[in-house]
N, C-alpha and C positions, 0 to 999 in steps of 0.2 A: 663772869667768863672773861678771861684774859688772852691777850696774844700768845700764841703757842710756842713762840720763840724764846720764851722765859724759862722752859724747861732744861734742866742741867743733866748731862749725860755721862756716865762713866762706862769706859769700854767693858764689854762683857767677852765671854769666850763662846765663840761658835762651836757647836757639837756636829754640824754637818747633817743635821736631820731636818727634814721639810718641816718648816713652819716653827721651830723652836725659837725661843727668845734667844737672840744673839748679843744682847746687850743688858746693862744693868742700869735701870734709869731711877733717879730720884727726883720727884717733882717737888719743887720748893713749898707749895702750900701743904702738901700731905706728908711728905717724907717717904711715901710709899716706894719699896724697894722690890724689883723683881728679880728672882732667881732663876737660874737655868735648870733644865729638864734633863734629868739623868738617865730616866727609864727608856727602854726599847719596846716598842710594840710587838705583840705576838702572842703565840700561845703559852700558856701557864704550864703546861705538861707536854711532855715529850712522847709523841705517838711513834710506835714502831714502824719500820718501812714496810712491813706486810699488813698494816692497817687498811681495812676495807672501807668502801663508801658508808656502809651501815655503822661502822665503828664511830665514824666522825658524826654522824647524824645523831647516834645515841648518847653523845655528850650532852646533847640537849633534850632530848626525848628517850630517856633510858626504859628498860623493861618495866620498872615498877610503876611509871606513868602509863604505859600501855596496859599493864595488868589492872591497873584502876579503871581504865576505859572499857576493858572487858567486863568487870564486875559491874558498874554503873550501866552498861548498855543491856546486860542480862536483867538487872534490877528494873529497868525501864520497861523491857519487853514483858515481864512478868506482870508489873503493874498495869500496862496498858492493856493486856489480855483479860486481866480481871475485870477492868472496866468496860471493855468494848467486846468481849467474846474471845474465846481460844482461837489461836492460830495453828492449826495443824502442821503448817509446813516450817514453823520456827523451831531451831534447835539452838541450845545456848552457844554463843560465840567462843571461840578458844583464842589464845595468844597468838599462834601462828596464822589463824584467820585474820585477826585484828592487824597483824603486820601487812598480810597481803592486802587488805582493805585500804590501809593507807598508801600502800605501793601503787594500787589501781589509780587512786585519786592524784597522787604526785605525777604519775605518768602524763597527766594532761599538761604538766608545765613542759614537757620536752616535745610533745606531739602537737602543742598548740590547738588542741580540739577541746571543744567546750563541753561536750557530753562525754562522760567517762563511759557510758554505755555503748559508745561507738566500738570499744576494743572488741565486743561480741558480734558485731554487725559485719556484713560482708563487704562493707565500703571500703573508702580509700583509708580511713583511720583504723581499720580493724588490725588485730595482732593476734595471730593464733597461738604463739607460744605463751602469752599472757592469759588467753582466754581459757586455756586448759587447765590452769591453776585452780579456778574456782569458776562456777556456773553463774551465769548472769542472775539467775532467780536468787541464788544464794546471796550474791552482792547486793542486790536490791532490798532483801530482808535485812541484812546488816545496816545498809543506809537508812532504812526505815526506822529502826530502833536506836541507831547510834547516839550515844550520849557521853559526855565527860562528867557531868553532875546530873543524876536522875531526877533529884527532888529538891524543892526549894526549902531551906530551913527557916523556922518561924522568925529568926532574926535578920534574914537576908532582905536588904532593899537595893542592892546594887543591880542594874539592868542587865549585866554581863555575868550574873551568878553562874550560869551554867559553864562558862569557859574560863572564869577567873583562876581557878586552881591551877589550870594548865598554863596560862600566861605567867603566874608566879612561879611555877616549877621551870618554865623556860627561861624566864628572867635570872633565876638562880643558876641555870646552866651557863648563859651567858657571862655572868659575872665570874664564875669560877674558872671558866674555860679560857678566858681571853684577857689580856692587859693592854688597855687602849693607848694610843698616842697622846701628846698632850693637845693637839688640835682636833676639835670635834666640831660637827654642825648638827644644828637642830632643823629639820624640815619635814615635809610631807613626801614619803616617796610615791612614786608612781605605781598605784595599784589598780589602775583601772584596766579594761580589757585590752587585748592584743590589738593594736592599730590595724594590722593586717586582716584580722577577723571582723572588726568593725567596718572595714571598708567594703567587705563583701555582703554585709547584712543588707536585707532590705529595709525600706523605711517602716514598714509594719512590724518587722521583728525588732527594731529599735524602739519603738514606741511601748512594746509589751514588756521591755526590760525595766526592772524596778531600780530606782536609784538607792544608792547605799545609805543606810541610815546612821552612819558613824563615819568618823575621820580618824586616820592613823597617822601618828606622829612618831618620829624615831630620833634618837641621838646616834651619830654615826662617826665612826673614827675615820678622818678624813685622809689618813695615809694608807689605809688597807682597805675601807669599804664595808668594815665589819659593823653590824648594827648592834650597839652596846645597850640600849634601852627602848623599850616600846610603850606607847602610851595610847589607849583607845578612847576616843571620845564620843559618846552617843550624841546624836543630833537632835534627839527628840527626849521629851521627859520633864518633868517639873522639879526634879531633885537638885542638890547643889552643883551637880555637874552639867545638868541639862541647859539647853539654849534658851529655855524660859526664864532661868536665873541670870544668864549671861548674855544679855542683848548687845553688849559693848564687845566688838571684836578684840580691840586691844586687851581688854580684861580678860577675854577668853584665852588669848594666845599666852598672855603672861602666866596664866594658870597652867597652861600646857607645858610651858618653859620650866616653871617651878617642879612640876611633877617628874619631868625627864631628868632634871638635874639634882635630884633629891639625894641621890648618892655620889654626888660629885664635890661635895664641900670639903674644902681643906686640901684638895689635891692638885691646886695651880693649874687646872685645865684651862685652855683657851677656847671658848664656845663662839662659833661663827652663827649669826642668825640673820634671817630675812627681814623685809621692812615690817611685816605683821607683828613680829615679836620684839624688835629694837625699841628700847626706850630707856630714858635716863634713869627712872625709878628702878627699874628691874636691874640694870647693869649696876648700880650702886648696891643694891641688895645682895646680889651675887658676889660683888667685891668683898663685902663684910664676911662671906662665907669661903673666901679663898678661891672664888671663880672669876675669870678673866674673860672678856667679851670683846668682840668685835662685829659691827653690825651695819648694815645698810638702813639708811633712814629714807622715809617717804612721808612728805607732808600730808599724803592722802591716806595712807594705810598706818602710819606709825603713830604711837602716843608721843607727841613732841613737847609735853608738859616739861617746864623748866629749862628749855633751850632758847638760845638767844634768836628772837625773830629776824634779826638782820642776816643771821646765816642760813635761814630757811627761805628766804626771798631771792629770787634770781635778778641780778643786775640787767639794766636795760641793755647795756653793751656787752655782748658775751666776750670773756677774756680769751687767750690763746690756748690752744689744746696743751694739757699737761700742768696748767698754772692751778694754783691751789690757795687756799687761805685756812687757818687753823685758829680755834679758840680752845682755851682750856680752862677747866674748873676742878681743881685739886688734880687728881690722877686721871681725869676724863678729858678726852680730846675729842673735839667736833671738827671734822674735815670736810672741806667744800672743795671737789676736785672737779675740773671742766674736761670733757672729751666728747664732743659733739652733744653736749647736754650736760647739765650739773648733776653730779652724784655726790650725796653726803654720807658720811660715815661716822658712827660713834664707837670709840674704843678706849679702853684703858689697859690694852695688851702690848701695844707697840709704840715705839718712840714717835712722838708727833713731829719730830724734825729729820729722822733718818729717811734717806731717799731709796726708792725703788723704781721698777719700770715695768709697764705693760709692753710685751712685744706683740706688734701686729705684723701680719705677713706682708702687707703692701706699705704700710706707713713706718715700719721700723720700730724703733723703741719710742714710747711716750712716757716721760718722767712723771712720777706720782709718788705720794709718800708711801712708806714701807706697809702701812696698814691696809692700803688700797691693794697693793700688789698681792699681799698674803690672802686677802679676802677673795680676790679674782681667782688665784690659783687653787684654793680649796673648794670653792664653789664649782669650778668647772670639773674638779676631780670627782665631786659628788655627782654632777650631772651625768658624767660618763658611767658611774656605778648606777645611777638611776635608769639608765638606758639598759644596762645588762640585766639588773632585777626586774624590770618590767617584762623583759622578754621570757623570763623563766618562773613567773607567777603561776601558781596553779589556776587553771582555767575554770575548773568546776565552780558553778554559781548557784549554790543553795539559797532557799527563799528566806530562811531564818537567819536574823542578824547574828546570832552567836556563833552560828555554823560558818558564816562568811568570815568572822573574825578568826575563827579557829584555823581555818585553811589558809588565811593569809599569814598568820603566825607560823604555820608549818612551813609555807613558802620562804619565810625569812630564816627559819631554822636550816633549811636546805642550803640555802646561799651561804649563810654563816659557815656551815659544815664544809662547803666548798673552799671557802677563804682559808680555814685552817688546814685543810687538805693541801692547797697550794703552798702554805708555809711549812709543811712538814716533809720528813724523809720519804714518805710514801709517794709524794709528786714525783721525785727524781727516779722512783722505780718504773712508774707508768705515768706518763704525763696526759691525763684525761682534761679534755676541754669541759666547760660547763655543762654543756649537752651531754656529753659522754659520761660524766660524773652522775647526772640525774638519771640517765639510762641503767647505769650500773646499780644505783642505789635501789631503783624500783626492782630489779632482778633479784638482789639479795632480799629485799623484804618479801618478795614472793617465793622465796626458797628455791630458785631457779639454779640448777648446777652449773650452766654455762652463763658466767657473770661477766663475760668480756663485752664491751659496748660494741656497738654496730658503728662501722667508720663511715 
């Protein structure tokens, strides 16, 4: 590891796009040259101005996927009744009923009501117009037998086999419908319950709630908020993905990062990572695949193997705010920056000597390396989108893990559909907010004639 000032820089071309490389850098030890990013993020197909909310949603959940749910639900109901006795109240579900079933559960994301059955109650969360489409008894029957995959095949070992085909189809829809920006973030989105609902719960109700048995990780476009890739990790189990085989947290998080970036090789993406993922070994592995990184380091949470110990320890006398030191190894830069505490960054995506600034309301501009400025800007953007996503996640909480994963995935599909809607001509015709878009989607799935959202 050598002093970072030995890097040579060649001026590059700024494209005016948030986060893109604005320089061409050649590091003497490796000769690595970074190139500019020409692509513009956004939808890959042009939707007509008359496109409805359900048109955007069905870019990810098309009719063929819904028809498969109909078939699998009916198969499961038949097998269940053969084993446990006939159910005289059951009639095979149809495609319109399956759409309405999804619409009812999605409605909990805009009403923030945990029980979807409140629609048929006479309470605060009741909705007479929605309740008339399907009876509560019929909804509960569909909910009882609902399945994406009715039976386990003899070769299936994956714990999420009941929902994996839906996740694969959803991922295919994300890949084909959207072109991401160069800068992206790996993180865990906020998928816990609505804070307002939790604040109103009694202590006994909170104790009864079961903890999630999985963690959800995403790769998210930092310029639009579109979630590009989903990875679900089961917290229990003895398989290769279970925590029994991965007691080491950095090893687990590196595996998650590799899974999220398996389709990103050779595209010159810049990936921002938190302390749990950042490591020299992982970043060097990604660099060989044409993926560049910028990550925050923590001596407690990060895998610091191969990093100089002198840069990981804090000096006895703290330097002035904005001061930094840099060490380089090949194309990799380790930056130690001080601002009311020591912050360490590992990157091979930004010039180690190009200057940036962090703007504070009270203290003004604080000088810092460009990598620090870029990291702060993109992570704050994702925090803003996390806040929006957490407010509109489906509140329905089933007991089965695969169903929890399914509804979280549907929540992401709805939010991605709204992002595409805002980037389309349809948004300029009627400017719906995120909540209004959700209400319109519910009404269209239920087949209601009046699809104008409540203001």
